[in-house]
BALOBA-1460 file (C-alpha; in Angstrom, 3 decimals):
// residues 199
<rec num="1" residu="x" x="14.066" y="-44.533" z="-10.332"/>
<rec num="2" residu="x" x="12.252" y="-47.027" z="-12.537"/>
<rec num="3" residu="x" x="11.996" y="-50.559" z="-11.613"/>
<rec num="4" residu="x" x="13.417" y="-52.374" z="-14.587"/>
<rec num="5" residu="x" x="13.579" y="-56.014" z="-15.395"/>
<rec num="6" residu="x" x="12.795" y="-57.237" z="-11.998"/>
<rec num="7" residu="x" x="10.254" y="-59.773" z="-12.927"/>
<rec num="8" residu="x" x="10.663" y="-63.418" z="-11.442"/>
<rec num="9" residu="x" x="11.021" y="-65.254" z="-14.896"/>
<rec num="10" residu="x" x="13.277" y="-68.135" z="-15.039"/>
<rec num="11" residu="x" x="16.244" y="-68.019" z="-17.210"/>
<rec num="12" residu="x" x="19.290" y="-70.290" z="-18.041"/>
<rec num="13" residu="x" x="21.896" y="-68.250" z="-16.009"/>
<rec num="14" residu="x" x="22.959" y="-70.400" z="-12.895"/>
<rec num="15" residu="x" x="25.175" y="-69.930" z="-9.860"/>
<rec num="16" residu="x" x="28.161" y="-72.049" z="-8.937"/>
<rec num="17" residu="x" x="25.751" y="-74.307" z="-7.226"/>
<rec num="18" residu="x" x="23.802" y="-74.597" z="-10.481"/>
<rec num="19" residu="x" x="20.678" y="-73.028" z="-9.072"/>
<rec num="20" residu="x" x="18.596" y="-71.473" z="-11.758"/>
<rec num="21" residu="x" x="18.257" y="-67.738" z="-11.290"/>
<rec num="22" residu="x" x="15.391" y="-65.598" z="-11.910"/>
<rec num="23" residu="x" x="15.678" y="-62.542" z="-14.206"/>
<rec num="24" residu="x" x="15.545" y="-60.244" z="-11.109"/>
<rec num="25" residu="x" x="18.423" y="-62.118" z="-9.435"/>
<rec num="26" residu="x" x="20.409" y="-61.946" z="-12.639"/>
<rec num="27" residu="x" x="19.734" y="-58.181" z="-12.710"/>
<rec num="28" residu="x" x="20.881" y="-57.835" z="-9.134"/>
<rec num="29" residu="x" x="24.124" y="-59.788" z="-9.587"/>
<rec num="30" residu="x" x="24.813" y="-57.912" z="-12.902"/>
<rec num="31" residu="x" x="24.031" y="-54.414" z="-11.372"/>
<rec num="32" residu="x" x="26.159" y="-55.138" z="-8.144"/>
<rec num="33" residu="x" x="29.127" y="-56.432" z="-10.402"/>
<rec num="34" residu="x" x="28.981" y="-53.280" z="-12.462"/>
<rec num="35" residu="x" x="28.849" y="-51.002" z="-9.407"/>
<rec num="36" residu="x" x="31.815" y="-52.732" z="-7.659"/>
<rec num="37" residu="x" x="33.932" y="-52.733" z="-10.857"/>
<rec num="38" residu="x" x="33.160" y="-49.064" z="-11.890"/>
<rec num="39" residu="x" x="33.871" y="-47.816" z="-8.433"/>
<rec num="40" residu="x" x="37.071" y="-49.711" z="-8.126"/>
<rec num="41" residu="x" x="38.258" y="-48.323" z="-11.514"/>
<rec num="42" residu="x" x="37.113" y="-44.735" z="-10.782"/>
<rec num="43" residu="x" x="38.886" y="-45.086" z="-7.360"/>
<rec num="44" residu="x" x="35.773" y="-44.202" z="-5.393"/>
<rec num="45" residu="x" x="36.038" y="-47.332" z="-3.344"/>
<rec num="46" residu="x" x="39.480" y="-46.964" z="-2.232"/>
<rec num="47" residu="x" x="40.728" y="-47.029" z="1.174"/>
<rec num="48" residu="x" x="40.768" y="-43.385" z="2.354"/>
<rec num="49" residu="x" x="43.763" y="-43.907" z="4.627"/>
<rec num="50" residu="x" x="42.182" y="-43.944" z="8.004"/>
<rec num="51" residu="x" x="44.015" y="-44.829" z="11.307"/>
<rec num="52" residu="x" x="43.916" y="-48.387" z="10.595"/>
<rec num="53" residu="x" x="45.476" y="-48.147" z="6.999"/>
<rec num="54" residu="x" x="48.198" y="-45.938" z="8.476"/>
<rec num="55" residu="x" x="48.891" y="-48.651" z="11.279"/>
<rec num="56" residu="x" x="48.984" y="-51.362" z="8.716"/>
<rec num="57" residu="x" x="51.432" y="-49.367" z="6.614"/>
<rec num="58" residu="x" x="53.660" y="-48.696" z="9.594"/>
<rec num="59" residu="x" x="53.795" y="-52.353" z="10.413"/>
<rec num="60" residu="x" x="54.533" y="-53.543" z="6.858"/>
<rec num="61" residu="x" x="57.176" y="-50.862" z="5.952"/>
<rec num="62" residu="x" x="58.355" y="-49.657" z="9.334"/>
<rec num="63" residu="x" x="57.409" y="-45.966" z="8.496"/>
<rec num="64" residu="x" x="54.462" y="-43.641" z="7.705"/>
<rec num="65" residu="x" x="54.306" y="-42.295" z="4.125"/>
<rec num="66" residu="x" x="52.735" y="-39.117" z="5.416"/>
<rec num="67" residu="x" x="53.945" y="-37.415" z="2.135"/>
<rec num="68" residu="x" x="51.958" y="-39.789" z="-0.005"/>
<rec num="69" residu="x" x="48.826" y="-38.123" z="-1.566"/>
<rec num="70" residu="x" x="45.476" y="-39.680" z="-0.325"/>
<rec num="71" residu="x" x="43.207" y="-41.436" z="-2.792"/>
<rec num="72" residu="x" x="40.956" y="-38.205" z="-2.825"/>
<rec num="73" residu="x" x="43.894" y="-35.825" z="-3.373"/>
<rec num="74" residu="x" x="44.991" y="-38.218" z="-6.347"/>
<rec num="75" residu="x" x="41.361" y="-38.108" z="-7.611"/>
<rec num="76" residu="x" x="41.223" y="-34.185" z="-7.518"/>
<rec num="77" residu="x" x="44.400" y="-33.785" z="-9.202"/>
<rec num="78" residu="x" x="42.973" y="-36.019" z="-11.890"/>
<rec num="79" residu="x" x="39.663" y="-34.095" z="-12.313"/>
<rec num="80" residu="x" x="41.009" y="-30.719" z="-11.775"/>
<rec num="81" residu="x" x="44.488" y="-29.192" z="-12.259"/>
<rec num="82" residu="x" x="45.579" y="-26.250" z="-10.077"/>
<rec num="83" residu="x" x="44.315" y="-23.773" z="-12.454"/>
<rec num="84" residu="x" x="40.961" y="-25.279" z="-12.930"/>
<rec num="85" residu="x" x="38.018" y="-22.940" z="-12.201"/>
<rec num="86" residu="x" x="35.316" y="-23.735" z="-9.650"/>
<rec num="87" residu="x" x="32.919" y="-24.840" z="-12.339"/>
<rec num="88" residu="x" x="35.145" y="-27.444" z="-13.724"/>
<rec num="89" residu="x" x="35.664" y="-28.904" z="-10.327"/>
<rec num="90" residu="x" x="32.234" y="-28.699" z="-9.398"/>
<rec num="91" residu="x" x="30.816" y="-30.413" z="-12.549"/>
<rec num="92" residu="x" x="33.183" y="-33.286" z="-12.347"/>
<rec num="93" residu="x" x="32.446" y="-34.008" z="-8.673"/>
<rec num="94" residu="x" x="28.570" y="-33.652" z="-9.439"/>
<rec num="95" residu="x" x="28.809" y="-35.879" z="-12.418"/>
<rec num="96" residu="x" x="30.668" y="-38.495" z="-10.357"/>
<rec num="97" residu="x" x="28.351" y="-38.319" z="-7.423"/>
<rec num="98" residu="x" x="25.146" y="-38.688" z="-9.708"/>
<rec num="99" residu="x" x="26.826" y="-41.632" z="-11.267"/>
<rec num="100" residu="x" x="27.614" y="-43.291" z="-7.949"/>
<rec num="101" residu="x" x="24.056" y="-42.673" z="-6.682"/>
<rec num="102" residu="x" x="22.466" y="-43.777" z="-9.801"/>
<rec num="103" residu="x" x="24.385" y="-47.132" z="-9.730"/>
<rec num="104" residu="x" x="23.588" y="-47.522" z="-6.111"/>
<rec num="105" residu="x" x="19.857" y="-46.960" z="-6.639"/>
<rec num="106" residu="x" x="19.692" y="-49.541" z="-9.508"/>
<rec num="107" residu="x" x="21.346" y="-52.268" z="-7.125"/>
<rec num="108" residu="x" x="18.822" y="-50.980" z="-4.415"/>
<rec num="109" residu="x" x="15.964" y="-51.506" z="-6.618"/>
<rec num="110" residu="x" x="17.056" y="-54.924" z="-7.840"/>
<rec num="111" residu="x" x="17.682" y="-56.025" z="-4.327"/>
<rec num="112" residu="x" x="14.420" y="-54.829" z="-2.914"/>
<rec num="113" residu="x" x="12.531" y="-56.602" z="-5.682"/>
<rec num="114" residu="x" x="14.165" y="-59.948" z="-4.606"/>
<rec num="115" residu="x" x="13.491" y="-59.273" z="-0.818"/>
<rec num="116" residu="x" x="9.797" y="-58.686" z="-1.461"/>
<rec num="117" residu="x" x="9.279" y="-61.766" z="-2.825"/>
<rec num="118" residu="x" x="9.647" y="-64.245" z="-5.949"/>
<rec num="119" residu="x" x="12.620" y="-66.387" z="-5.013"/>
<rec num="120" residu="x" x="12.495" y="-69.340" z="-2.700"/>
<rec num="121" residu="x" x="15.983" y="-71.179" z="-2.980"/>
<rec num="122" residu="x" x="18.103" y="-70.602" z="-0.018"/>
<rec num="123" residu="x" x="21.442" y="-71.019" z="-2.317"/>
<rec num="124" residu="x" x="20.129" y="-68.361" z="-4.641"/>
<rec num="125" residu="x" x="18.932" y="-66.028" z="-1.969"/>
<rec num="126" residu="x" x="22.409" y="-66.388" z="-0.256"/>
<rec num="127" residu="x" x="24.154" y="-65.391" z="-3.640"/>
<rec num="128" residu="x" x="21.536" y="-62.314" z="-3.639"/>
<rec num="129" residu="x" x="22.563" y="-61.189" z="-0.207"/>
<rec num="130" residu="x" x="26.232" y="-61.675" z="-1.089"/>
<rec num="131" residu="x" x="25.562" y="-59.356" z="-4.206"/>
<rec num="132" residu="x" x="24.038" y="-56.680" z="-2.212"/>
<rec num="133" residu="x" x="26.419" y="-56.709" z="0.614"/>
<rec num="134" residu="x" x="29.381" y="-56.281" z="-2.058"/>
<rec num="135" residu="x" x="27.576" y="-53.059" z="-3.337"/>
<rec num="136" residu="x" x="27.111" y="-51.948" z="0.264"/>
<rec num="137" residu="x" x="30.816" y="-52.186" z="0.939"/>
<rec num="138" residu="x" x="31.714" y="-50.427" z="-2.164"/>
<rec num="139" residu="x" x="29.166" y="-47.700" z="-1.547"/>
<rec num="140" residu="x" x="30.333" y="-47.298" z="2.088"/>
<rec num="141" residu="x" x="33.914" y="-46.598" z="0.992"/>
<rec num="142" residu="x" x="32.787" y="-44.443" z="-1.567"/>
<rec num="143" residu="x" x="30.910" y="-42.071" z="1.005"/>
<rec num="144" residu="x" x="34.084" y="-41.825" z="2.847"/>
<rec num="145" residu="x" x="35.913" y="-41.013" z="-0.167"/>
<rec num="146" residu="x" x="33.633" y="-38.398" z="-1.632"/>
<rec num="147" residu="x" x="33.281" y="-36.814" z="1.930"/>
<rec num="148" residu="x" x="37.082" y="-36.352" z="1.927"/>
<rec num="149" residu="x" x="37.219" y="-35.284" z="-1.733"/>
<rec num="150" residu="x" x="34.408" y="-32.512" z="-0.913"/>
<rec num="151" residu="x" x="36.289" y="-31.404" z="1.997"/>
<rec num="152" residu="x" x="39.468" y="-30.938" z="0.212"/>
<rec num="153" residu="x" x="37.705" y="-29.218" z="-2.619"/>
<rec num="154" residu="x" x="35.821" y="-26.611" z="-0.509"/>
<rec num="155" residu="x" x="38.537" y="-23.967" z="-0.721"/>
<rec num="156" residu="x" x="38.350" y="-24.005" z="-4.507"/>
<rec num="157" residu="x" x="34.650" y="-24.014" z="-5.341"/>
<rec num="158" residu="x" x="31.774" y="-21.630" z="-4.517"/>
<rec num="159" residu="x" x="29.456" y="-21.810" z="-1.397"/>
<rec num="160" residu="x" x="26.316" y="-22.747" z="-3.499"/>
<rec num="161" residu="x" x="28.434" y="-25.398" z="-5.372"/>
<rec num="162" residu="x" x="29.301" y="-26.765" z="-1.844"/>
<rec num="163" residu="x" x="25.717" y="-26.941" z="-0.785"/>
<rec num="164" residu="x" x="24.908" y="-28.513" z="-4.118"/>
<rec num="165" residu="x" x="27.465" y="-31.283" z="-3.716"/>
<rec num="166" residu="x" x="26.428" y="-31.992" z="-0.125"/>
<rec num="167" residu="x" x="22.846" y="-32.517" z="-1.519"/>
<rec num="168" residu="x" x="24.061" y="-34.855" z="-4.088"/>
<rec num="169" residu="x" x="25.993" y="-36.656" z="-1.558"/>
<rec num="170" residu="x" x="23.061" y="-37.008" z="0.509"/>
<rec num="171" residu="x" x="21.364" y="-38.924" z="-2.320"/>
<rec num="172" residu="x" x="24.200" y="-41.372" z="-2.241"/>
<rec num="173" residu="x" x="23.803" y="-41.925" z="1.389"/>
<rec num="174" residu="x" x="20.073" y="-42.279" z="0.899"/>
<rec num="175" residu="x" x="20.743" y="-45.213" z="-1.671"/>
<rec num="176" residu="x" x="23.358" y="-46.656" z="0.820"/>
<rec num="177" residu="x" x="20.534" y="-46.775" z="3.429"/>
<rec num="178" residu="x" x="18.135" y="-48.390" z="0.788"/>
<rec num="179" residu="x" x="20.702" y="-50.898" z="0.174"/>
<rec num="180" residu="x" x="20.998" y="-51.856" z="3.636"/>
<rec num="181" residu="x" x="17.254" y="-52.024" z="4.081"/>
<rec num="182" residu="x" x="17.026" y="-54.298" z="0.899"/>
<rec num="183" residu="x" x="19.753" y="-56.634" z="2.504"/>
<rec num="184" residu="x" x="17.929" y="-56.898" z="5.462"/>
<rec num="185" residu="x" x="14.846" y="-58.010" z="3.528"/>
<rec num="186" residu="x" x="16.664" y="-60.739" z="1.634"/>
<rec num="187" residu="x" x="18.096" y="-61.987" z="4.795"/>
<rec num="188" residu="x" x="14.667" y="-62.113" z="6.380"/>
<rec num="189" residu="x" x="13.305" y="-63.815" z="3.230"/>
<rec num="190" residu="x" x="16.117" y="-66.235" z="3.330"/>
<rec num="191" residu="x" x="15.407" y="-67.374" z="7.028"/>
<rec num="192" residu="x" x="11.695" y="-67.524" z="6.268"/>
<rec num="193" residu="x" x="12.528" y="-69.857" z="3.332"/>
<rec num="194" residu="x" x="14.826" y="-71.941" z="5.592"/>
<rec num="195" residu="x" x="12.231" y="-72.285" z="8.139"/>
<rec num="196" residu="x" x="9.503" y="-73.341" z="5.615"/>
<rec num="197" residu="x" x="7.474" y="-70.257" z="6.137"/>
<rec num="198" residu="x" x="7.731" y="-69.510" z="2.494"/>
<rec num="199" residu="x" x="7.877" y="-72.062" z="-0.194"/>
């Protein structure tokens, strides 16, 4: 994926603390917001209904809505009706996984550029780290979501399509790992700036 607009040139944008951002920092925040918003609107970062969610529902409502569709079931019902052929289901899942991986990759590239240098303001770097962590949280939930969606779709698609989707899913996981590495690099740079090792 090409590194785009990640040069450290000052611009007029600023954080809530009135810290001037570089172009790269602005790109990171923009790509992170776009990812979080898109994942939420698409339903990819929805809670997949694990044990904690079920327990919370029981505590709040006094019962467990076991008949309620999971987010992934709702998603599959939206992208493919009961009479949809395997190609339609595969194409929808493959397209969404590719979009998710692409957006995660863009944030990872932007975050990596910040971690590698250019910014030397602790407040701005804190915002960079927050933006990266917001993306990480959304991608983490999306990984759970797509894993469940693919498992539920396996009986309706061909074996080679399942394998192709798993390969695409691996791309999303790779970008998730890159996001984590980039967040670590930003955190390290922020600590260096605070200690005076970087100016």
